[in-house]
C-alpha positions in Angstrom: 115.0 124.6 82.4 113.0 121.4 82.9 113.5 118.8 80.2 110.2 117.4 79.0 109.3 114.1 80.8 108.9 112.3 77.5 112.5 113.1 76.6 113.8 111.9 79.9 111.9 108.6 80.1 111.6 107.8 76.4 108.1 106.7 77.0 104.9 107.3 75.2 103.3 110.7 76.1 100.3 109.1 77.8 102.6 107.2 80.1 105.2 109.8 80.6 102.7 112.5 81.6 102.1 110.7 84.9 105.8 110.7 86.0 107.3 113.9 87.5 110.7 115.4 87.0 110.4 117.4 90.2 112.6 116.7 93.2 110.5 116.0 96.3 111.1 117.3 99.9 112.0 113.8 101.0 114.1 112.9 98.0 117.2 111.7 99.8 115.2 109.6 102.3 113.1 108.0 99.6 116.2 107.3 97.5 117.9 105.6 100.4 114.8 103.5 101.3 114.5 102.3 97.6 118.2 101.5 97.3 118.8 104.3 94.8 121.9 106.4 94.6 121.4 109.1 97.3 122.1 112.4 95.6 118.9 114.3 96.4 118.1 114.9 92.8 115.2 113.4 90.9 116.1 111.2 88.0 114.0 109.1 85.6 115.1 105.9 87.5 114.2 107.5 90.9 110.8 108.5 89.5 110.2 105.0 88.2 111.1 103.3 91.5 109.1 105.8 93.6 106.1 105.5 91.3 106.3 101.7 91.5 106.2 101.9 95.3 103.3 104.3 95.2 101.3 102.1 92.8 101.9 99.0 94.9 100.4 100.7 98.0 97.8 102.9 96.1 99.4 106.1 97.1 98.1 109.0 95.1 99.0 110.9 93.0 101.1 108.0 91.6 103.6 110.2 89.8 106.9 109.3 91.4 107.1 112.4 93.7 109.0 112.0 96.9 106.5 113.8 99.1 105.3 113.6 102.7 102.8 110.7 102.3 105.3 108.5 100.5 108.0 109.1 103.0 105.6 108.7 105.9 104.6 105.3 104.6 108.2 104.3 104.2 109.0 105.6 107.7 106.3 103.4 109.1 107.7 100.4 107.3 111.1 101.1 108.8 109.7 101.3 112.3 107.9 98.0 111.8 111.1 96.3 110.6 112.9 97.7 113.7 110.4 96.1 116.0 111.8 92.6 115.0 110.5 89.9 117.3 110.3 92.2 120.4 107.4 94.5 119.6 106.6 95.1 123.2 110.1 96.2 124.2 108.7 99.3 125.8 106.2 97.3 127.9 103.3 99.5 126.9 101.0 96.6 126.1 100.0 94.9 129.4 101.6 91.6 130.1 99.5 90.7 133.2 96.2 89.7 131.5 97.0 86.4 129.9 96.2 86.3 126.2 96.0 89.8 124.7 96.0 91.4 121.2 98.1 94.5 121.2 97.7 97.3 118.6 100.4 100.0 118.3 98.9 102.8 116.2 102.2 104.7 115.9 104.0 101.9 114.3 100.8 100.3 112.7 101.7 97.0 114.3 99.7 94.3 116.0 100.7 91.1 117.8 99.3 88.5 120.3 100.9 87.6 123.5 100.3 85.4 126.5 101.9 87.3 129.5 105.4 88.0 128.3 105.4 85.3 125.6 104.9 86.5 122.0 102.4 84.1 120.4 101.9 85.7 117.0 103.3 88.6 115.0 104.1 91.3 115.0 102.1 92.0 111.8 101.4 95.2 109.9 97.9 96.7 110.3 95.9 99.4 108.6 93.9 101.4 111.2 91.5 104.3 111.2 92.1 107.4 109.2 91.9 111.0 110.3 88.3 111.5 111.5 87.6 107.8 112.0 90.5 106.9 114.2 90.8 103.5 115.9 90.0 104.3 119.6 92.7 103.7 122.1 92.5 102.0 125.5 91.7 98.6 127.1 89.1 96.6 125.2 87.7 93.1 125.0 86.5 91.0 122.1 82.8 90.8 122.4 81.5 89.4 119.1 83.0 87.4 116.2 81.6 86.7 112.7 83.8 84.8 110.3 81.8 86.1 107.2 80.7 89.5 108.4 79.0 91.9 106.0 79.3 95.6 106.8 75.9 97.3 106.5 77.7 100.7 106.9 80.4 100.4 104.2 78.7 97.6 102.2 81.9 95.4 102.1 82.9 92.0 103.3 84.8 91.9 106.6 86.1 88.3 106.8 87.3 87.0 110.2 85.7 90.0 112.0 86.4 90.2 115.7 84.7 93.2 117.3 86.3 94.8 120.3 84.9 98.4 120.6 81.6 99.7 119.3 81.8 98.4 115.8 85.6 98.5 115.5 87.1 95.1 114.8 90.0 93.1 113.5 89.2 91.8 110.0 91.0 91.0 106.8 91.2 93.2 103.8 92.6 92.8 100.3 94.1 96.4 100.4 97.8 97.0 101.1 98.5 97.5 104.8 100.3 100.7 103.9 97.4 102.1 101.8 96.6 105.6 103.0 94.7 107.2 104.4 93.4 104.3 106.4 90.3 102.4 107.5 86.9 103.6 108.9 88.2 102.7 112.4 88.7 98.9 112.2 92.1 97.3 112.4 92.6 95.8 108.9 95.0 92.9 108.7 96.1 90.5 105.9 94.1 87.4 105.2 96.6 84.9 106.7 97.0 87.1 109.8 93.3 87.5 110.2 92.8 83.8 110.1 95.5 83.3 112.7 93.9 85.9 114.9 90.6 84.1 114.5 92.1 80.8 115.7 94.1 82.4 118.6 91.5 84.7 120.0 88.0 84.2 121.5 85.2 86.3 123.0 86.3 87.9 126.2 90.0 88.1 125.3 91.7 91.4 125.9 92.7 94.0 123.3 94.9 97.0 124.0 95.2 99.9 121.6 97.7 102.7 122.1 99.7 105.3 120.3 98.7 107.6 117.4 98.6 106.8 113.8 101.0 109.0 111.7 98.9 111.6 109.8 96.0 111.7 112.3 
């Protein structure tokens, strides 16, 4: 029999109603990621930690459930951490074009290199969601606007650098791990967007490859 959530958490009913007592399909993986005891059973502390992670990255429903979207987000973070300072270990991004901005959709990572030399990054990115995926292939930056305003989405796109038919690098205030993703652009954090702006110019190469998890 399930114990009422209010009894488990000792919280006010309005607060407790949004935290689940259910064990998720990725309970053990989520527990390990969060540094919780790995027993595969949902506890009040597990729920609170999971819920805090979900709230930070705007993962909904924010109820502390160890489901597929939460674990997919964590898996992406783990892959990003594993990249270290050698994101192009596989050699997938070309190293024979001089300065190039690489975008790995699978790991949701981007970096800038000159030949084999890493110039900046890797940094987490937020790319196109299912249905508005960031297009793969070899591109070039063709237009830059430091204070761009999107007439499609009616939002600011600071440090916008366009490389493929309206798709661009630009900063956003959203978490890089906020699902489901962008409208096709490569979102990056403000400091990273500014660095990209200073390091890249019109005509520089961009290479996009892989497939974003969930698309």
